[in-house]
C-alpha positions as CSV (number, residue, x, y, z in Angstrom):
1,X,29.2,-35.6,6.8
2,X,28.9,-36.0,10.6
3,X,28.1,-33.0,12.8
4,X,31.4,-33.4,14.8
5,X,33.3,-33.0,11.5
6,X,32.3,-29.3,11.2
7,X,35.1,-28.2,13.6
8,X,33.0,-27.4,16.7
9,X,34.0,-28.1,20.3
10,X,32.9,-31.5,21.7
11,X,30.8,-29.7,24.3
12,X,28.9,-27.8,21.7
13,X,28.3,-31.0,19.6
14,X,27.0,-32.9,22.6
15,X,24.8,-30.0,23.7
16,X,23.3,-29.7,20.3
17,X,22.5,-33.3,20.0
18,X,22.7,-33.5,16.2
19,X,24.1,-36.4,14.3
20,X,24.2,-34.9,10.8
21,X,24.1,-31.2,9.9
22,X,21.5,-29.7,7.6
23,X,22.7,-28.1,4.4
24,X,22.6,-24.6,5.8
25,X,24.6,-25.7,8.8
26,X,27.2,-27.6,6.8
27,X,27.9,-24.5,4.6
28,X,27.6,-21.7,7.3
29,X,29.4,-23.1,10.3
30,X,32.9,-23.5,8.7
31,X,32.6,-20.1,7.0
32,X,31.8,-18.4,10.4
33,X,34.6,-20.2,12.2
34,X,37.0,-18.8,9.5
35,X,35.8,-15.3,10.2
36,X,33.9,-14.7,6.9
37,X,30.8,-12.6,6.6
38,X,27.8,-14.8,5.6
39,X,24.6,-14.1,3.8
40,X,22.3,-17.1,4.2
41,X,18.8,-17.8,3.0
42,X,17.1,-21.1,3.8
43,X,13.7,-22.5,4.5
44,X,12.1,-22.2,7.9
45,X,12.9,-25.1,10.1
46,X,16.2,-26.1,8.6
47,X,18.3,-25.2,11.6
48,X,19.3,-21.6,10.9
49,X,19.5,-20.8,14.7
50,X,22.1,-23.5,15.4
51,X,24.0,-22.5,12.2
52,X,25.0,-19.2,13.7
53,X,24.7,-19.7,17.5
54,X,27.1,-22.7,17.7
55,X,30.1,-21.1,15.9
56,X,29.6,-17.7,17.5
57,X,29.6,-19.2,21.0
58,X,32.8,-21.1,20.1
59,X,34.5,-17.9,19.1
60,X,33.3,-16.1,22.2
61,X,34.7,-19.0,24.3
62,X,38.1,-18.7,22.6
63,X,38.3,-15.0,23.1
64,X,38.9,-12.8,26.2
65,X,35.8,-11.9,28.2
66,X,35.1,-8.2,28.8
67,X,32.5,-6.2,30.7
68,X,30.6,-5.2,27.5
69,X,29.1,-7.7,25.1
70,X,31.2,-9.2,22.3
71,X,28.4,-10.8,20.4
72,X,25.0,-9.3,19.4
73,X,22.0,-11.0,17.8
74,X,19.1,-8.8,16.5
75,X,15.7,-10.4,16.1
76,X,12.4,-8.7,14.9
77,X,10.0,-10.1,17.6
78,X,10.1,-11.0,21.3
79,X,9.2,-14.6,20.6
80,X,12.1,-15.1,18.2
81,X,14.5,-13.3,20.6
82,X,13.3,-15.6,23.4
83,X,13.8,-18.7,21.2
84,X,17.3,-17.7,20.3
85,X,18.2,-17.0,23.9
86,X,16.9,-20.5,24.9
87,X,18.9,-22.1,22.2
88,X,22.0,-20.2,23.3
89,X,21.6,-21.3,26.9
90,X,21.1,-24.9,25.9
91,X,24.0,-25.0,23.4
92,X,26.4,-23.1,25.7
93,X,25.8,-25.1,28.8
94,X,29.1,-25.7,30.7
95,X,31.1,-23.1,28.8
96,X,30.7,-20.3,31.4
97,X,29.5,-17.7,28.9
98,X,27.2,-15.0,30.1
99,X,24.2,-14.0,27.9
100,X,20.8,-12.3,28.2
101,X,17.8,-11.3,26.1
102,X,16.6,-7.8,25.8
103,X,13.1,-7.0,24.4
104,X,10.0,-5.0,25.2
105,X,7.0,-6.0,27.3
106,X,9.0,-6.5,30.5
107,X,10.6,-4.2,33.0
108,X,14.0,-2.6,32.7
109,X,15.2,-3.7,36.1
110,X,16.3,-7.2,35.3
111,X,17.9,-6.2,32.0
112,X,19.9,-3.3,33.6
113,X,21.1,-5.7,36.3
114,X,22.3,-8.2,33.7
115,X,24.1,-5.5,31.7
116,X,25.9,-4.1,34.7
117,X,27.2,-7.6,35.7
118,X,29.0,-8.0,32.3
119,X,27.9,-10.0,29.3
120,X,29.4,-12.0,26.4
121,X,26.3,-12.3,24.2
122,X,23.2,-10.2,23.9
123,X,20.0,-11.2,22.0
124,X,17.8,-8.2,21.5
125,X,15.0,-6.6,19.5
126,X,15.9,-3.3,17.9
127,X,13.4,-1.2,19.7
128,X,14.4,-2.0,23.3
129,X,18.1,-2.0,22.4
130,X,17.7,1.6,21.1
131,X,16.2,2.5,24.5
132,X,19.2,1.2,26.3
133,X,21.5,3.0,23.9
134,X,19.7,6.3,24.6
135,X,20.0,5.7,28.4
136,X,23.7,4.8,28.0
137,X,23.2,1.5,29.8
138,X,24.9,-0.6,27.1
139,X,28.2,-0.3,25.2
140,X,28.4,-1.9,21.8
141,X,31.9,-0.8,20.9
142,X,33.3,-4.3,21.6
143,X,30.8,-6.2,19.5
144,X,32.9,-8.1,17.0
145,X,30.2,-10.5,15.7
146,X,26.8,-9.1,14.7
147,X,24.0,-11.4,13.6
148,X,20.8,-10.2,11.9
149,X,18.2,-12.9,12.2
150,X,15.1,-12.6,10.0
151,X,16.6,-9.4,8.6
152,X,13.9,-9.1,5.9
153,X,11.2,-9.0,8.6
154,X,13.0,-6.2,10.5
155,X,13.1,-4.2,7.3
156,X,9.4,-4.7,6.7
157,X,8.7,-3.6,10.3
158,X,10.5,-0.3,9.7
159,X,13.7,-0.9,11.7
160,X,16.0,0.3,9.0
161,X,17.2,3.4,10.8
162,X,17.5,1.5,14.1
163,X,19.6,-1.2,12.5
164,X,21.9,1.4,10.9
165,X,22.3,3.2,14.2
166,X,23.1,-0.1,16.0
167,X,25.6,-1.1,13.4
168,X,27.3,2.3,13.7
169,X,27.8,1.7,17.4
170,X,29.5,-1.7,16.9
171,X,33.2,-2.4,16.3
172,X,34.5,-1.2,13.0
173,X,36.2,-4.5,12.2
174,X,33.3,-6.8,12.9
175,X,31.9,-10.0,11.4
176,X,28.4,-9.6,10.1
177,X,26.0,-12.5,9.5
178,X,22.6,-12.3,7.8
179,X,20.1,-15.2,8.2
180,X,16.6,-15.2,6.9
181,X,13.9,-17.6,5.7
182,X,13.1,-15.4,2.7
183,X,16.1,-14.4,0.6
184,X,15.2,-11.6,-1.8
185,X,16.8,-8.6,-3.5
186,X,16.2,-6.3,-0.5
187,X,18.4,-8.5,1.6
188,X,21.1,-8.4,-1.0
189,X,21.1,-4.6,-1.1
190,X,21.5,-4.6,2.7
191,X,24.3,-7.1,2.5
192,X,26.2,-5.0,-0.1
193,X,26.1,-2.1,2.3
194,X,27.2,-3.7,5.5
195,X,28.8,-7.0,4.6
196,X,32.4,-7.4,3.5
197,X,32.8,-9.9,0.7
198,X,30.2,-12.3,2.2
199,X,29.8,-16.0,1.4
200,X,26.3,-16.6,0.0
201,X,24.5,-19.6,1.3
202,X,21.3,-20.4,-0.6
203,X,20.3,-23.9,0.1
204,X,16.9,-23.5,-1.6
205,X,15.3,-21.3,-4.1
206,X,13.8,-18.1,-2.9
207,X,10.5,-18.2,-1.0
208,X,9.9,-22.0,-1.0
209,X,8.1,-24.3,1.4
210,X,9.7,-27.4,2.9
211,X,8.8,-30.6,1.1
212,X,7.8,-32.1,4.4
213,X,4.8,-29.8,4.7
214,X,1.6,-30.9,3.0
215,X,-0.5,-28.0,1.9
216,X,-4.3,-28.1,1.6
217,X,-6.6,-25.2,0.4
218,X,-10.3,-25.4,1.3
219,X,-12.9,-23.1,-0.4
220,X,-15.5,-22.0,2.2
221,X,-17.6,-19.0,2.8
222,X,-16.3,-16.5,5.4
223,X,-19.3,-16.8,7.8
224,X,-18.9,-20.6,8.0
225,X,-15.2,-20.8,8.7
226,X,-15.5,-21.1,12.4
227,X,-18.1,-23.9,12.1
228,X,-15.8,-25.8,9.8
229,X,-12.8,-25.3,12.0
230,X,-14.6,-26.7,15.0
231,X,-15.8,-29.7,13.1
232,X,-12.4,-30.3,11.5
233,X,-10.5,-30.3,14.8
234,X,-13.2,-32.2,16.7
235,X,-13.9,-35.0,14.3
236,X,-10.2,-35.6,13.5
237,X,-9.2,-35.4,17.2
238,X,-6.4,-32.9,16.5
239,X,-4.1,-31.7,19.3
240,X,-1.5,-28.9,19.2
241,X,-3.1,-26.9,16.4
242,X,-1.7,-23.5,15.6
243,X,-4.4,-21.3,14.0
244,X,-3.5,-17.9,12.4
245,X,-5.9,-15.0,12.1
246,X,-5.5,-11.6,10.5
247,X,-6.3,-9.3,13.5
248,X,-5.8,-9.3,17.3
249,X,-9.5,-8.8,17.9
250,X,-10.3,-11.8,15.6
251,X,-7.8,-13.9,17.6
252,X,-9.4,-13.2,20.9
253,X,-12.9,-13.8,19.5
254,X,-12.0,-17.1,17.8
255,X,-10.3,-18.4,21.0
256,X,-13.4,-17.7,23.1
257,X,-15.7,-19.3,20.5
258,X,-13.5,-22.5,20.2
259,X,-13.4,-22.7,24.0
260,X,-17.2,-22.4,24.1
261,X,-17.4,-25.3,21.6
262,X,-15.5,-27.5,24.0
263,X,-12.0,-27.1,22.4
264,X,-9.7,-25.4,24.9
265,X,-7.9,-22.5,23.1
266,X,-5.6,-19.6,24.1
267,X,-4.8,-16.4,22.1
268,X,-1.4,-14.7,21.6
269,X,-0.9,-11.4,19.9
270,X,0.9,-8.1,20.2
271,X,-1.6,-6.5,22.6
272,X,-0.8,-9.0,25.3
273,X,2.0,-8.5,27.7
274,X,5.1,-10.7,27.5
275,X,4.0,-12.6,30.7
276,X,0.6,-13.3,29.1
277,X,2.2,-14.5,25.9
278,X,4.7,-16.7,27.6
279,X,2.0,-18.2,29.8
280,X,-0.2,-18.9,26.8
281,X,2.7,-20.5,24.9
282,X,3.6,-22.7,27.9
283,X,0.0,-23.8,28.3
284,X,-0.2,-24.8,24.7
285,X,3.1,-26.7,24.8
286,X,2.2,-28.8,27.8
287,X,-1.2,-29.7,26.3
288,X,-3.5,-27.8,28.6
289,X,-4.8,-25.9,25.5
290,X,-5.4,-27.9,22.2
291,X,-5.4,-24.8,20.1
292,X,-3.2,-21.7,20.0
293,X,-4.8,-18.8,18.1
294,X,-2.2,-16.2,17.0
295,X,-1.5,-13.3,14.7
296,X,1.6,-13.0,12.5
297,X,3.5,-11.9,15.6
298,X,4.0,-15.7,16.2
299,X,4.8,-16.5,12.6
300,X,8.5,-16.0,13.3
301,X,10.2,-17.4,16.3
302,X,7.8,-20.0,17.5
303,X,9.7,-23.3,17.8
304,X,7.4,-26.0,19.0
305,X,8.7,-29.5,18.9
306,X,6.8,-31.7,16.5
307,X,4.0,-29.3,15.8
308,X,1.7,-31.3,13.6
309,X,-0.9,-28.8,12.3
310,X,-1.0,-25.2,11.1
311,X,-4.4,-23.8,10.0
312,X,-4.7,-20.4,8.2
313,X,-8.1,-19.3,9.4
314,X,-7.5,-16.1,7.3
315,X,-4.9,-15.6,4.7
316,X,-2.1,-13.1,5.5
317,X,-2.0,-9.7,3.8
318,X,1.6,-10.3,2.7
319,X,2.3,-13.4,0.7
320,X,5.8,-13.9,2.3
321,X,4.1,-14.3,5.7
322,X,2.4,-17.4,4.4
323,X,5.8,-19.1,4.1
324,X,6.6,-18.2,7.7
325,X,3.2,-19.3,9.0
326,X,3.3,-22.8,7.6
327,X,7.0,-23.0,8.4
328,X,6.1,-23.6,12.1
329,X,5.3,-27.2,11.2
330,X,7.4,-29.8,9.4
331,X,10.6,-28.7,11.2
332,X,13.8,-30.7,11.6
333,X,12.6,-33.3,9.1
334,X,9.2,-33.9,10.7
335,X,6.0,-34.2,8.7
336,X,3.4,-31.4,9.0
337,X,0.0,-30.4,7.6
338,X,-0.9,-26.8,6.6
339,X,-4.6,-26.2,5.9
340,X,-5.8,-22.8,4.6
341,X,-9.5,-21.6,4.6
342,X,-10.1,-19.4,1.5
343,X,-13.2,-17.4,0.8
344,X,-14.2,-15.5,-2.3
345,X,-13.1,-12.1,-0.9
346,X,-9.5,-13.5,-0.5
347,X,-9.0,-14.4,-4.1
348,X,-6.4,-11.6,-4.6
349,X,-4.4,-12.8,-1.5
350,X,-4.5,-16.3,-2.8
351,X,-3.3,-15.2,-6.2
352,X,-0.3,-13.5,-4.6
353,X,0.6,-16.7,-2.8
354,X,0.4,-18.7,-5.9
355,X,2.6,-16.1,-7.7
356,X,5.1,-16.2,-4.9
357,X,5.4,-20.0,-4.7
358,X,4.9,-20.5,-8.4
359,X,2.4,-23.2,-7.9
360,X,-1.1,-24.1,-9.2
361,X,-3.7,-24.7,-6.4
362,X,-6.6,-27.1,-6.5
363,X,-9.3,-26.2,-4.0
364,X,-11.1,-28.7,-1.9
365,X,-14.7,-28.4,-0.6
366,X,-15.9,-29.9,2.7
367,X,-19.1,-31.9,2.7
368,X,-21.9,-29.7,4.0
369,X,-19.9,-26.5,3.6
370,X,-20.3,-25.9,-0.1
371,X,-19.6,-22.2,-0.8
372,X,-22.4,-20.1,-2.1
373,X,-20.1,-17.3,-3.4
374,X,-17.7,-18.5,-6.2
375,X,-14.3,-17.0,-6.9
376,X,-14.6,-14.1,-9.4
377,X,-13.5,-15.0,-13.0
378,X,-10.6,-13.0,-14.2
379,X,-11.6,-11.3,-17.5
380,X,-9.0,-11.2,-20.3
381,X,-7.7,-7.8,-21.0
382,X,-8.2,-6.5,-24.5
383,X,-5.4,-4.4,-25.8
384,X,-6.5,-1.3,-27.7
385,X,-5.8,-1.4,-31.4
386,X,-3.4,1.3,-32.6
387,X,-5.1,4.1,-34.6
388,X,-4.2,4.3,-38.3
389,X,-3.6,7.6,-40.1
390,X,-6.4,8.7,-42.3
391,X,-9.0,6.4,-40.6
392,X,-11.0,7.5,-37.6
393,X,-11.9,5.2,-34.8
394,X,-15.6,4.0,-34.8
395,X,-16.1,5.4,-31.3
396,X,-14.7,8.8,-32.2
397,X,-17.0,11.7,-33.3
398,X,-17.1,12.6,-37.0
399,X,-14.6,15.3,-37.8
400,X,-16.5,18.4,-39.1
401,X,-15.3,20.1,-42.2
402,X,-16.0,23.6,-43.5
403,X,-19.2,22.5,-45.1
404,X,-20.4,20.9,-41.9
405,X,-20.2,24.0,-39.8
406,X,-23.5,25.3,-38.3
407,X,-25.5,27.5,-40.7
408,X,-27.8,29.1,-38.2
409,X,-26.5,32.6,-38.9
410,X,-26.9,32.4,-42.7
411,X,-30.4,30.9,-42.2
412,X,-31.3,33.7,-39.9
413,X,-30.1,36.3,-42.3
414,X,-31.9,34.8,-45.2
415,X,-35.1,34.6,-43.2
416,X,-34.8,38.3,-42.3
417,X,-34.0,39.5,-45.8
418,X,-35.8,37.1,-47.9
419,X,-32.9,35.3,-49.6
420,X,-29.5,33.9,-48.8
421,X,-27.6,36.8,-50.5
422,X,-27.1,39.4,-47.8
423,X,-24.5,41.5,-49.7
424,X,-27.0,44.3,-50.3
425,X,-28.7,44.9,-47.0
426,X,-30.8,48.0,-46.4
427,X,-29.2,50.6,-44.2
428,X,-30.6,51.5,-40.8
429,X,-32.7,54.6,-40.8
430,X,-34.5,53.9,-44.1
431,X,-38.2,54.2,-44.1
432,X,-38.8,51.1,-46.1
433,X,-36.5,48.4,-47.5
434,X,-37.9,48.8,-51.0
435,X,-38.2,52.7,-50.9
436,X,-35.2,54.9,-51.9
437,X,-33.8,56.9,-49.1
438,X,-33.8,60.4,-50.7
439,X,-33.2,62.1,-47.4
440,X,-29.9,60.3,-46.8
441,X,-28.7,60.8,-50.4
442,X,-29.4,64.5,-50.3
443,X,-27.7,64.9,-46.9
444,X,-24.7,63.2,-48.3
445,X,-24.6,65.4,-51.4
446,X,-25.2,68.7,-49.6
447,X,-23.2,68.5,-46.4
448,X,-24.3,70.8,-43.6
449,X,-27.9,71.2,-44.9
450,X,-30.6,69.4,-43.1
451,X,-33.3,67.9,-45.1
452,X,-36.5,66.7,-43.5
453,X,-38.7,64.3,-45.1
454,X,-42.4,64.7,-45.0
455,X,-43.9,62.2,-42.7
456,X,-46.9,60.1,-43.5
457,X,-49.4,58.7,-40.9
458,X,-48.5,55.1,-41.7
459,X,-44.8,55.7,-41.4
460,X,-44.5,56.2,-37.7
461,X,-42.0,53.5,-36.8
462,X,-39.6,54.4,-39.7
463,X,-39.7,58.1,-38.9
464,X,-38.7,57.4,-35.3
465,X,-35.7,55.4,-36.4
466,X,-34.6,58.1,-38.8
467,X,-34.9,60.8,-36.2
468,X,-32.8,58.8,-33.7
469,X,-30.0,58.4,-36.3
470,X,-30.1,62.1,-37.0
471,X,-29.8,62.9,-33.3
472,X,-26.9,60.5,-32.9
473,X,-25.1,62.0,-35.9
474,X,-25.7,65.5,-34.6
475,X,-23.9,64.7,-31.3
476,X,-26.8,63.7,-29.2
477,X,-26.0,60.2,-28.1
478,X,-28.7,59.7,-25.5
479,X,-30.8,56.8,-26.7
480,X,-32.9,56.6,-23.6
481,X,-35.8,58.6,-25.2
482,X,-35.7,61.1,-22.3
483,X,-34.9,64.8,-22.7
484,X,-31.5,65.9,-21.6
485,X,-31.3,67.5,-18.2
486,X,-31.0,71.3,-18.1
487,X,-32.5,71.8,-21.5
488,X,-35.9,73.3,-22.0
489,X,-37.8,71.9,-24.9
490,X,-40.3,74.1,-26.7
491,X,-43.8,72.7,-27.1
492,X,-43.6,73.5,-30.8
493,X,-42.4,69.9,-31.6
494,X,-39.2,71.1,-33.2
495,X,-36.7,68.2,-33.3
496,X,-33.6,70.3,-33.7
497,X,-32.9,70.3,-29.9
498,X,-33.7,66.6,-29.2
499,X,-36.3,64.0,-29.5
500,X,-40.0,64.5,-29.3
501,X,-41.9,63.5,-26.1
502,X,-43.0,59.9,-26.4
503,X,-46.6,60.7,-25.7
504,X,-47.0,63.0,-28.7
505,X,-48.5,61.5,-31.7
506,X,-46.6,61.6,-35.0
507,X,-49.7,62.7,-37.0
508,X,-50.1,65.9,-34.9
509,X,-46.4,66.9,-35.1
510,X,-45.8,70.1,-37.0
511,X,-43.4,70.1,-39.9
512,X,-41.1,73.1,-40.2
513,X,-41.4,75.0,-43.4
514,X,-38.5,75.6,-45.7
């Protein structure tokens, strides 16, 4: 199929400069021209931008121009929004359509001026567009074609509520298009909510890398990555190398180090203003800087013609970002090389990438950069065996039965009374365990009469115990050994009113006569 056979205007075909359409273009462009909603997922670099911009501009050209925009493209990052805006200006040359880009990092003045002059197409990021909606500087009620580019990335960045609010401000009978490099279940759920009977365009299986990109994985220690990067670029005379790092601070540090090694490099990340980012990108494109060190902010939206090399200095935290990183090379049928430096601490990230792409990786080792820390070996998981009834696990404690209970009480009792049979214990108050307690027996038989037992000199302790029990049973419960307050004890030693003073000796105590 030729590109002019898709039903586009001759002006659009000549401006695009394509001879044959890509698979995503051949399936999407006719469906969009017929007014159908489209849910498209394709690899990075397969012409998704042209697949929706060309038919949308033809529909805007055929319609009646108004003061408010009739077409809206949402992009997750400034770079992607700027790339789509550049493509729209190039494709729509000579059609007389007004379009502008709205994103953060720049002043509101130029954007407000463009909105007041009247627009046909707006390419914006969700955050800055919400600001204009809050200020009332933009009206989306006439938007009849809404495009969500890289919709999965916008969902990952937390723009769900902003997207829902923007959609609610658009025309009720609109055409909605979803384009993304990764095509997963989350996108399908979003499509089921906002798309009306869409045509699904899946020209490749989910989360795949273009066949034109050759992937290489190098095992190297973390502290030697910069040295290896310098040697790799210098010895192979590489130009236009896009290097990805994990952090903004790391991007600045690596760019300064490479420049110090004689390799001109510039950094681009989210902390830089839009003017600084644009200047760094232009410097890289015209060859003034051989290396562009960037974070994942540049993984989506950078469209550099014939970019030959992409190097992952550090692996991304999310496996899907790996697909977008290396998708900057090998675009439009060109060949590209993707090289990833992997250290031992990144084995989990590497495992996630392999699981996502469903590939087996063979690591290479550079001469003179042999790693000292190997990858950890994954230990097989042993499933616990189910326990069987009637059999205890060897690690469990032995279950104690009745006979295994501690016998310290019985042992103590037998030691006190001479044998294990403690059924006939002597009662407290007896003078001797082997001597009969005549005093207690007589008191039991003759109630009310007090019988005193004659004390012997060697029976001091037993007599004290018997007198304490007598005092307790007579109503005197003071066991402290002290006389009750308010009572005057006679010095005769009579025990009827209480206990004897502790200092008096038992041998000298008088015994009352009967």
